[in-house]
N, C-alpha and C positions, 0 to 999 in steps of 0.2 A: 457557547457550549456546542462542541462539535465532537463527532465520533468519526475517525479516519480509518479506512481499510486500506492496506498496502500489500500488493502481491507482486513479486519480481517473477518475471518470465525469462528463463535461462539464467545461467550463472553470471555474476558481475565480476569482471576483472578488477584488479587493484585500483586502477585509474577510475573506473566506474563507481566503485564503492566510495572513493574519496570524493568524487563529484557529488554523488547522492547525499553523502554526509553533510558537505558544505551547504547544499541546498537546504536540507532539513534544519541546519543551524540558523540559517537566515530566517526561516519561518518559525523559529523558536519551537521546534519539534524535537522529540528524542531521536537522535540519529544512531543510537547504539545498535540498531538492528542491522547496520551495515558494517559491524565490527567482526563478524564471522568469517568463515573460510570462503566466501564468495558464492556459495550454493544459493539456489533460489530460496526465498523466504517469504513468510506471511506474517503480517503483524496487525494488530488493532490498536489505535491510540484513542484515548479519551481525554480531552482537554490537553493535548500535547504530550501526554506520558503513556508509555506502552502499558497496556492492560492484558494483552495476550500476544504471544510470539511463538513461532516454530519454524525450524528450517527443513522439516521433513514430513509434515502432515497438515491436514486441514485444521483450522481453529475456528471457534465460535465465540460470540460474546452477546449477551443480551442486556439491554438497558431500558427499563420501563416499556416503551412502545415500539422498540426496534431490536431486530435481531441481525447480527452480522455473522456471515460465514465466509471465510477467506481461504482459498486453495491457490497453491503455487506449485508449478513444476517446470521442467526444462521446456516443455512445449506449450503450456497453457497457464494463463492466470485468471482467476475468477474471484470476484467480490459480489457476494449476494447481500442485498439489504432487503429484509422481510421477504425472502425467497426469490427475488428478481435480481438477475445478474446485471450489475451496473457498470462492470469493468469493461474498459476498452480492449483488453486481452492483446497487448502489444509487447514486443520484445523490450525488456528493460524494466522500468519501475512503473506499476500501475497504481493509481491513487483515486479512492473514492471518498468524498467529504459528505457527511450527513449532518445537517443542522438540526439539533434537538428542539430548538424553539419553533422552527418552521415545520418540523415533522417531515423533511424530505431531503433527498440528495440534492446538493447545490452544485457540485463539481465532480466530474469524472475525467481525469487526464491520464496521460502516460508520458514517460520520459525515456526516450531511446538511449539506452546506455552505449550504443555502438555508433551513435551519430552525434556526438558532442551535446548530448542530453537535449536534443530538440524536443520542445513540448508538442504533443499531439493531443487535440481535443476533438477530433472527428475520426 
């Protein structure tokens, strides 16, 4: 049981969207957030399915003991979990994974859309 916050920083070109969607398919996550016009986007997934999505504003989602707020823009990505920004804020796709059973963030990574989707964890 996981909740995942996703925020893109900067627009994703067609190649970047295709790579991101492929990666999400491998993880069995809903990749439809990458179907849009390439603008920055914010999404929240629960158990692999999109529960909130926007390409032009901040979004929020609450589930029992956790509140997610995701903001995305051309210059910044933010993913707040219970009011703490857990996002790496890197260009490309930023992902924060919250484990509902453990009650904490277990991963915060970003994928550089302009550098062959190199994974950044620091």
